ZAMARSE-192311 format. One record per residue (C-alpha): residue in one letter; y, x negated, z. Coordinates in steps of 0.05 Angstrom, whole numbers, plus 5000, padded with zeros to 4 digits. Layout:
<pts>
aYXZ;...
</pts>
This chain:
<pts>
m426867555956;s430168205982;r426468865977;a429469375925;r433669915962;q434170665949;p440170925911;p446071145955;l446071875973;v451972256000;t450172856046;g456672976078;i464372926074;s469573096126;p474273446112;n471173776049;e477773956020;g484973696021;i490773465981;a491672795950;w491572185997;t487672566049;k483472106092;v475972296089;t469772056125;i463372016077;r456572046108;g449871926077;e444171446066;n443770736034;l451370696028;g450769916024;t449269356064;g456169106077;p463369116047;t461568635992;d455869085971;l460069685954;l461769685880;g464770375867;l466771005899;t469571635860;i471772275887;c472772835836;g472672325783;h478071875815;n476471155835;c477771095910;l474670385918;l481370105935;t482170485996;a474870486018;e472770186083;w465370076093;m463470236164;s455970246164;a450170396118;s451471136133;k458971176137;i464871016091;v471971196102;c477271246046;r483071656019;v482772145962;g486971985901;q490572365849;a484672665816;k484973105751;n479073545771;d479974055829;k472874005853;g467573455842;d462173035869;i462572385914;i459371825878;v457771175913;t455570555872;t452769945909;k450069265886;s443369355924;g441970095903;g445970215840;k449370875824;g447971425875;t448372175879;s451472715921;t449073365954;v456173575971;s462973635936;f470373555951;k475874075933;l482673775917;l488274255938;k495174285906;p500673995953;e506074485978;k513174335949;i517774116002;g524874365997;i531073926018;l531874326084;d524574406097;q521673996156;s516773446136;a512872926171;v514172436113;w520672186082;v523172566023;d528172265975;e534472695986;m538472465927;n532772615880;y532173385889;y526173735857;d528674335818;m522774825824;r525875275770;t525374785715;d519774365747;r523573695740;n528173255780;k535373365782;g540572925813;i544973505843;p548473475912;p544473765968;l550674185991;s549774625929;l542474805946;r540775465971;p538275566041;a530675536052;n530776226088;p535276696047;l533677286092;g536176956154;i530477186200;e524076836225;i519076666172;d511976886192;k506976636142;g501377126128;r494076986117;f493377276048;p489576796001;q493476465946;k488676695893;d489177405909;l497077375906;e496877025839;s492077565811;l496378125841;f502977835811;p500777515746;g505977065718;m510877155779;s512576665833;a514776735907;d519976185898;f526776505902;t529675945857;s524676125800;e526476535740;n520076955751;f521477085825;s517677665855;a521077945919;a514578345938;w510577695934;y515677355975;l515777896028;i507977906030;e507577176037;n512977036087;h514277706124;s507578096123;t507978216197;t515678276205;s518078916238;f522379426199;d528279266246;q527778536227;l527678716155;k534179156163;m537478576194;a535378176132;v538778646086;v545378576126;n544677816120;l543677876045;k549778326037;k554077836078;q552077266035;a553777655970;n560377855998;k561977146014;k560276925945;n564877455911;e570477305958;g570076545945;s575076525882;l579677045916;a580076625978;y581576005937;v587676355904;k589876615971;g589675916002;g594475635950;l599376265942;s605175915980;t604875345931;f605475825871;f611476145902;e615275495917;a613975275842;q616475965819;d622975915861;a624275215834;l623575425762;s627976025772;a633375595804;i633375135746;h633875685695;q639975995729;k643375305733;l642475195660;e645275875643;a651375745687;d652675085655;g651275355586;t658375725589;e661775095586;k663474875519;v664574175538;e659673835493;g660573115520;s658473285589;m652673745572;t647773195564;q649772855625;k649573485666;l642773685636;e639972975658;n642773115730;v639673785732;l632973505708;n633372965758;r635073445815;a629373905790;s624773315791;n626673135860;t626373855882;a619373865852;d617273245888;t619773515953;l616374195941;f609473865920;q609473255965;e605973636020;v601173945974;l599373295938;g598672956005;r594073476028;k590073405964;d589372645970;k586972746044;a582073246024;d579672805968;s578872246015;t575572666066;r570972946011;n569072265988;a567772036059;l563272626071;n559872476007;v558471766029;l556371996098;q551772526065;r548872006018;f547671446066;k546771886129;f539571576134;l542470876152;f548171146196;n543371586237;l537671076239;p539470716302;l539371366343;n533171606308;i529670966323;e531471046397;r528971766398;n522471606360;i520971026405;q521671456467;k516871966436;g511971426417;d512471546343;y512170826324;d509570996254;v515871366236;v520170796262;i516470286222;n516970726156;d524170816168;y525370066182;e521469886117;k525870366078;a532370126110;k530469386096;s528769536024;l535469896013;f540269546057;g536868876073;k541268466024;t547568926022;e554468596021;v558269226046;q560869096114;v559569776144;f552369756120;k551669066147;k554269316214;y549269886219;y543469466191;a544768946244;e544369496297;v537569716268;e534968996273;t536968976346;r533069596358;i527269346321;e527268696358;a527169076426;l521269526396;r517668826378;e517968616451;l516069306477;l509869326435;l507968616453;d508668786526;k504269416515;l499068966474;l498468446531;e498169006582;t491369066617;p487069496621;s487769746549;t483170076499;l480869756435;h484170296394;d490870176428;q490269446420;k488669506346;r494370016339;y499669566372;i497468966332;r498269316267;y504869576290;l507168846306;s504568616240;d508169146202;l514668956241;h513368226222;a513367986293;p513467226303;g507266866324;d500267136321;p499967766369;a492567896355;w490667196381;q495367306442;c491767956458;i484867606454;g487167076500;a490167586549;q483667986547;h479567386561;q483667176623;w483467906648;i475567936642;l475267296682;q480267556734;l476168186740;m469767806752;h472567386807;n476167956840;c469468336839;k466067756876;e471667686927;s471768406944;y464268416958;v464267766998;k469768047040;e466068687049;q459768347067;k463267927120;g466468547148;n460068917152;a455668327178;l455068627246;l453069337218;h448169167163;s441768747164;p442268187109;m434768277096;l432468937073;d425369177046;l424669636989;d418069927011;s421370487046;d427770537009;v430070976952;r430470546889;p436270626844;s437070766768;p439770196732;i446670186695;g447970486640;h448670346600;l448670056563;s446270426552;q445870586544;t438070646564;a431570536593;s429570686664;l426570136706;k419270206728;r415669696774;g410069986813;s413570686816;s419070976778;f426170976805;q428871606832;s435371856804;g440872276839;r440971846902;d444971246880;d449871346936;a444471296989;w441370706955;r447970316953;y448770397028;k441970087039;a441869546986;p444368837003;q451468676982;q448668146933;v444768646896;v450469146890;f455168596869;v450368356811;e450069106785;k457569166790;l458768476759;t453968606699;k456869306689;l463669036687;v461868486634;v457668966591;s463569476591;q468968986575;l465568456532;p464068936471;n471169086463;f473068396467;w467968186418;k469868776369;l477168556375;w475067846350;v470768126296;s476668556269;y481367946275;v476267526233;n475168056179;g482568286175;s481569006191;l486768966248;f492268966196;s490069456141;e484569966141;t484970036063;a485469306046;e492369386017;k495668816051;s490968286022;g495867716037;q496467886108;m488867946115;e487767256084;r492566946130;s488767306188;k482267036163;k485266336160;n487466336229;a480966606254;r477066076219;q481665536254;r480565856324;q473166006319;n471765416367;d476865686415;f473966376417;k467066056423;k469665706486;m472466356512;i465766706505;q462066116538;e467066116595;v465566856607;m458066726603;h458466136652;s462666526702;l457567086698;v451766646709;k454966226763;l457566806801;i450467096801;r447466426821;g452366376877;a449967036903;l442666976893;l440766246876;p446365806914;f441765216916;t442465156839;l449865036842;r453464376857;e457864336917;g464264406881;e461565016843;l458965336907;r465965336936;q468565686875;y462866176859;g459466226926;g461966426996;w456266927011;e452966937080;m445466747066;k442266887133;s435767127099;e433567107027;l432767736989;s425668006983;g421667996919;q422868726906;w430568656905;l430068026859;t425868436813;h431268966809;v436468436798;i432368146740;q431668816710;t439268896712;v440668226683;r435668356628;l439069006608;s445768656607;s442768126561;e439968646514;s446868986511;l450268336496;t445068136445;a446168806407;l453468586399;e450568036352;i453467476395;p450166816373;n443866646413;d446765986435;m452166316474;l447266756510;q441966216524;i445266076593;i443366786612;q436166666590;d435966046632;l438866476691;i433367006682;l427966456681;d430466186745;l430566876778;r423967056753;v420866366781;r424566486848;c422367206850;i414666986844;i415866436896;v419166926946;t413867466933;l407967016945;q411466737008;h412667427036;t405367617015;a402767017056;e406767257117;d404067947107;i396867657104;k397667307168;r399667947201;l393168297177;a389668097239;e394068577277;k391369127234;e383868997242;d380769647274;w373669397275;v370870027243;v364869847208;d362070237146;n354970257125;e355869607090;g357469247151;l364769157130;t371369317161;s377669517123;l380468797126;p377568527061;s380269147025;q386969097057;f387268377036;e385668536965;q390469116961;c396068696990;i395168166934;i394368726881;r400969056905;a404368396902;l402068236833;q403668936808;s410768846837;l411168196794;k408868516730;t415568616700;v417667946723;l411467596692;d412067936626;c416467606574;k421868016540;p423967796469;g427467136474;e424666936543;a420166346558;s413966366599;v415266316675;f409565796678;q412165346623;q414264826675;q408664456708;k412364466773;t412565226774;q404865206760;d403464746818;d408265146868;v404865786850;c397865506853;q399465206921;l402365886950;s396266266921;i391665786957;g395965827019;i395166597016;m387566557012;q387066027064;g391566467108;f386767037105;i380766567120;d384666317182;c385767077200;l378367187197;e376666577241;q382166767292;l379067477296;s371967257304;t373466727358;k378167117402;p376067227477;d373367897493;g379368127526;d384268007472;i381168537427;d382569277434;t376269677415;s377870347444;h378570637375;l372270347346;s367570797309;v361370717267;d359071027201;v354371617216;s349971427157;s348070737185;p341570677222;d342070507297;l335170407325;f337370147394;g343970527404;s350870437376;i354369797393;h360670217396;e358370587459;e360969977498;s368269927516;s368869287479;l365268847424;s361668217445;s363067547414;e356367577378;q358168247347;r365067997324;l361567397295;l356867867257;i362268307230;a366367667208;l359867407173;s359068087136;n366168067116;c365467317093;r359467537050;y363368087016;l369367647005;e365067116971;r361167586926;h366668106907;t373668056937;f375267326918;l372567426848;n376668066840;i382867706862;a381367136814;e380767656760;h387767976774;f390767266776;e388167156706;k390467846684;h397667696705;g397766996670;f397066556731;q395565846715;g389865426755;v385866056777;d379365616775;k382465136824;i385065726867;t378266036869;q374365376881;v378765136937;s378465836971;m371165916963;e369465246993;s374165407053;l370866097060;k363665787059;e365865297109;l368165847154;d361966247142;q357665657159;r361365527224;l360866267245;f353666297228;e351865657267;m355765967326;y351866597322;i345066257316;e346865827376;f348666447415;k342166797398;a336866267382;d338265807442;p336166267498;i329866487461;v327865747449;g329565547519;s325166087549;l318965857512;e317165247551;p317865567621;g313966177597;i308265757572;y307365387636;a309065957684;g303765997741;y301965267731;f298665417668;d294564807641;w291564767571;k286064347596;d283564827647;c284565557631;l280266187625;i277666537565;p283466837529;t284167617540;g290667707498;v297467457480;r301267237544;n307667547568;y312266977547;l310767077474;k311667817480;e318567687516;a320567237457;l318467727408;v322468287442;n328967807446;i327967677369;i327168427358;a333668527398;v337268027351;h334368397291;a337169067319;e343868767331;v344468477261;f341469077228;t346369537263;i352269117236;s349568937166;k342268987143;d344068477086;l344867927141;v338168077176;p333867587131;r338867027136;v339467097213;m331967227227;s329966667183;r334066157224;v331866457291;v324466417268;e325765687246;a328265507311;v322565847351;s317165577306;e320364857313;e320464897387;l313665177389;s310964627343;r314464107389;l311064387453;m304064387420;q305063667396;c306963457468;v300463707496;s295663127507;s289363507503;f286664237499;s280364537529;k276164997485;n279465607518;g286265267515;a285765157443;l283365857430;q289466117473;a294465707436;k291665877367;l291966627386;e299166587407;i301466157347;c297966627298;a300567237333;l307866987324;r306766727256;d303667387230;t308967817267;v314867457229;a311367307166;i316567647122;y321967157152;l318166507143;t321565977105;p318765337081;e321565017143;s318465487191;k311865497154;s311564747162;s313064777236;f307165317246;k302664887205;q304364257248;a303064667310;l296164927288;e294064197265;a295863967339;l290264427362;p282664277360;q278864687308;l274965267327;s267365107313;s263565727330;g263866377296;t264366727366;d270966407377;r273766587310;k271167327319;l274467337386;l280767087360;e281067627306;e279468157355;l285067937405;l289867917343;n288268607323;k288868837397;f295968517401;k298168827340;s295569507358;s298669477426;m305569197400;h305569667340;l311870037359;q315569417373;l313469067312;t315469637265;c322269337251;f318868727218;q314269177177;a319969617155;s323469067117;s317068807086;s319369027016;a325868647020;m326467976987;m328067367030;k335367217028;t338466587057;
</pts>
């Protein structure tokens, strides 16, 4: 059920005054939903619906009729809103009366003269009319208002043929600015006209004076002859003589008047011929007038004259009329050919095409000119598209040695999109495009990108007129703006219905050509071999970057929106949506591939500058690189109206997932490569350390290069941060941008990262723990020490102190890089040392009392020193080592053991501070 609409409201009319049949444009609100919704339109009380042409809900065009009221409202009535109102009015002006000798843009019936004195028609000859300019000087119309003149001269008129003619009014209206000398000349002209009128009858008498004299002479001769013959008294011959005299008189009169009568007949014949010429001068002058008007381009005048001649002389039987009418038909046929050539000429505006079609329709041209124009326009658009491709392909091949086929947008100026369409919105992806530098951009952009912009701009500029021409052909508006020629409109609509499928094929052909030309430039692998020869031809040395593809997608999207606004059916535009989807998928794939390549090059950017968290800039660079790539894909991933999700196909999901995993794995490989490089392969001349980080034993960066152990520690610190922060952040960004299979990407990446972390950790422990463990056994038995035969213990021996110092050195190195790694590393080192010490104790066959006391002292000293780093494994090892020793039975031995332990801790207090400072930290593994 449709929602009730507001009543129509007229808020403007242009022009707001005029004579009858003036074409006006009405503007307002709620003026109907379509031509069929318009029920009524009155201007000054006159129904103008017959001439109304509904343009939109805010615009109607019509012609004002012969209204009775001089001024009135404009009322629009619609089916959906009912009768409306008006806030403006229209003033109907009286038309100016046109004399027979006045110039006029319309045809005036010369034989039906309008007598302005009696205000009625009289059929009087035009030759008897007075001239339009009785003064014989140039007329200069003044600007005095008509109302002021009427009030100044009540009951009078400026018409010199009127009985109430006012000379003053006439002079004010027509000669208000004429000079006095010109007026004196006008007086002379009036006197000449008056003299000619008075002398007219006298001149007529003078012209026939010789004839009168000849007649008088003849009558006098007859009279004298009769008097002479009357003297004869011969009665018999009187009658005969009188007859002879009369015969001679008749012959004499015939002789005398023959010339006069001949001239009279000739004059009558000439007068009749002149009357015929004057009466039918329209037909006789029409061929020449047609030629002149065609040269001037006044085709409307030609058509009006032809219609008039056809109605008057189309079926005439008079030979002279037939001859001249045949000449008119010859001229009209030439005009038909001329108009058809102009109609099929390209390029041409929609206005000119409609005009020529209407002319040909009014001239009853054979065939269907409108459909011929549509076909010609279709072929022209296709030719333009292919010419555009050929020109850019040729230019690309010509500039192949001057320009690189692969350009990056990162350092280039990005262009503003076309137009418009629009018409229209600026493109934004990552950063807004800069305007005003299009020329610079076009020199840097790849030829394929410039070609796509040019091609889409061409189609968007040409197709709307092509579509509007078809719409006008369908609704019949090509032939009559006021729907007066309903029969012609019905024939047009019938032809349009029969040709709907043909036009649909034309639109589809244009759309297919557009899409295939773009595919040939950007996605050649999606075309068949035959199509590639027709629509391809580009040199594809390197594929476009993701940024350029994003720009192309925006361009094609804007073109699609412009075509959709024309109300072209969606099924005809679906092929463009398919192209956009393929471009979006390709853009994502290419962007991820280029991102993977950029990630591999991150190893070259590692500067080994460590912050107070033990991290370099590499994890941040990695995260920012991926974020930039995803941000550049934001507009590509977002679905515009009518577009499908880019991840709707399973293959796309799998490809994107694998590429994402490859990016993560590439960075992991980068870390492994950096951490396992030989020392000489790394430049550390620019290394520095955060001043806020503690450095108990001197900065590691005072050396000219990093050791392998230090690189391993930095890599372990980076791995730890990647696992706990970076990878999780990246997964969150993937989900935010709609990526599928994020869990799989994260899981595989985490597993690979943990494997790398474990390998690096084992390598570091091997580097640090093995030397310490290896020094225990030689240190224990140095100086041929024997557990069975040894002196009373006096303190912890040097081998253990040396081992502790080495452990402290490891602690210092790890703490300098990352204090978070200290518990993990120290725990593994303590495990290795305790395990070795337990093994050595278990290998001793027997202990003396002093040997057992010495062994327990050293084991307890080591265990108490590294107590905060003990793990279940190291605790078990220390327990096994103590269990391998004999138990101390006497209190003296235990007291001695306690004193020696306190003495050790007191003497080694400074060295053991590192272990105590971390006593509050929780054990981390």
